[in-house]
N, C-alpha and C positions, 0 to 999 in steps of 0.2 A: 739845400745842398744840390739837389738835382737842377734847380733853376740856375744856381750859380755856375754849375758845370756847363749848362747849355749856353749861358751868356758868354762864358769864357771861350767856348768853341766857336760861337758866332764872331767874337772879336778876332780870334785866330784865323777864321775863314776870311774875314774882311782883309786881314793882312796877308792872306795867301799862304798861311802856314799849314792849314788843313784844307781838305776839299770841302765844298759845300755839302756833299752827301754826309760827311762825318759830323757836320754841325747840325744836321737834322736828327730828329728823334724817330726811330723806326716805329711804324704803326701799321695795323691791319684793321680793316672795317668790312664786315660781311654785309652783303646786300640782304634786305629783308626777304624772307621766304614765307609766303602765306601758307603753302602746303607742298607736300611732295606727292607725285602721282603714284597710284597703284596700278600696275600693269594687269590687264585682263588676260590671263593665260588659258582661259577656257575655249577661246576661239583661235583658229590659225591666223597669223598675221597680227601686227600691232600698229595702232595709229601712231604716226610719227611724233605727235605731241603727247603721247601717253606711255612712252618707254619708261619703265619703272626705275631707272637710275636717276636719282635726284641730283640736280645740278646745283652746286654751291659756287657763288661768285664773290669776289672780294676786291677791294682796292688796297694796294700795299704801297707804303712809302718808306724810302730809305732802307731797303733790305740790303745788308752788307754782302760783299762778295762771299760766295760759299754758303750763304744763308738758305734757309728753307721756310716756306709757307706751308702750314699744315692744318688740316681740319680733323678734330677729334669728334667721334660720334658714338652713340649707343642707342639701343632700343630702350624706351622708357614707357611703362604703363601709365595711362591717364590716372588711375586710382592707386598706383603703386602696390596693387594687391599681390603681385608676383615679383616684387622688387628684391630678389635674392642675390646671391653671389654672381649668378650668370649675368645679371643686369649691371652689376657694380662697376665693372671695368670698361673703359672706353677703348675703342679701336681708332686707328687714324688712317687717313689718306693724304698724300702730299699733293699740293697744288702746283699747277704749271701755268705758264704765261706765253702768249704770243707777242708780248711787248706792247700791247695796245694801251693807250692812255684813256683814262675815264673822261666822260663828257665834261666840258668846261662848266663851272670854274674849278672843279675838283682837280687835284694834282695826284700823281702817283702812277702806278701801273696796275692793270687789270690782271687778276689771276682767277683760275677756275679749277674745279675738280668735280668728280662724279662719285656718288655713294653707291654701294652695291644695292641690288633690288631688295626691298623688304619682303619678308614672308607674310603670310596672311594674318598671323596673330599680331603682327607689329602694326600699331595704329599711331605711333608718335615717335619721332626721332629727336634726341637731345644732342646738342653739338656746341662747339666753340672753336675758335681759331687761335693759333699761335705762330709767331715768327721765332725762328731759332737761328743763332749765329753758326759759324762754320764748325764750332766745337760741339754743337748740339744744345747749348745753353739757351733758355727762353729769353727773349729780349722785348717781346710785345705780345699782347693778348687781346682778344675781343670775344665777349665783353671784358672790360678792364679788370673787374673784381675777380679775385682768385677763385672764389666759390660760385661765381655766376655763370650760367649757361643760357642757351636759347633752345627752344623746342618748337617743332612744327608738326602738324598732323599729317598723316598719310590718308589721302582721300581718293575715292574711286573716280570722282569727276574732276580731279585736279588736272590742269593742263600746264605744260611748259613749252617754250619754243622748241621746235624739232632740233635734234642733235645734229651738229655738223659732221662731216665725214671724219674729221679728226677725233671728235668726241665719241663717235660711234666705234672707232677703233680702240679708243681709250677704255670704254666700258667693257670691251671684250677681253681686256688684258689687265685687270685690276691688281694692284699690289696693296695688300692690307697690312698695316702695322699693328703690333700688339704691345701692351704696356705691362702685362703680368704673365708670369710663367704658366699660370693655369689656363691661359687662352691657347697655348700651343697644343697642336694635334686635335683641336676642336673646330667645329664650324663657326663662322662669324655669327654670334648669337643674335637671333631676330632677323637675319638677312639670308637671302638665297645664295647658293653656291655659284649660280650662273655668272660667268665672267671673272670669277676670282681664281687667278692662276699663280699668284706669288704671295708669300707672306714674309714678314720681318718680325722676328721674335723680340722679346723685351730687352735683349742684350744687343739689339741692332744687327743680328745676323740674318741675312736673307736666305730664303729657301723656296723651292717649288711648293705650291700648296699641297699639303699632305693629307687633307681630309676631303676637300671639295673636288679637286681635279688633279689627282696624282699623275695623270698621263696627258695633261692638257698641253696644247701647243699654243704659244702666245701669238696674238695678232700684232705684228710689228707696226709701230707708229713711225712715220718719217721723222727722224731726229732733226732735220733741217726746218721742220714746220713748227716745232714746239721746244721750249727750253725747260726741262725738268729742273726746278730750282735747287734741288738737293745736289745737282751735279755742277753748279756754277763754281768755277775756280777751284774745284776739287782735284787732287791728283788722280791719275788713272786707276790706281789701286789704293784703297784705304777704307777705313771703317765708315759705315753709314752713320749719320747723325744719331747719337743715342737717344732713346725715347725718354720721355719725361713721365713718370708715374702721375696719373691724374685721376683721382677718384673723389667722389663727393661723399 
């Protein structure tokens, strides 16, 4: 059925009845992450390549107008010894793009985001990515399987490329999404408050962070430099894409 639909769209695209973008299947693929850095907070100053906000990169193809690229994440114990309700629910951060293309021969657009800094107990992060259409409905996932995720360790000696000026501003003004009502009015479990200034509850309603930084002042990011994908082709005022409950 799906193959027939794609073939039909391809024929229509050839005839000029639909755009080539519509004939493509939306997809997202995360870059492999060997580890996330753990920031040493015992000494003043931080090495540029050891800032504790883990960078997540992806290649996105055929994202429809008004669509969103999103990374879901949570703290997970290696031995699951404390895998209780606090661990059960994912949080999410939306990805952004500067419109860069991936290295040839790959096709698509490069997207990125940053995770909040992990706390000391947190030794591993579990995560996956989704694309959502303008209504908030999921249209693609990575990994593909519904119950499959990726996990990467947090290591003291892990290094990542230094953050750009734009990324540095982004990490100081993080918006964290929730998928369950029990996450509201709580810290982001397993992660530090630093940089978390805004939250979105499980109903898609944004608010100033009410636990970490109730009086925080956001670091503004030049809008001309980055396109938040959840704002593409959206009206000036309207609901944020609804969250999708995602639990294992």
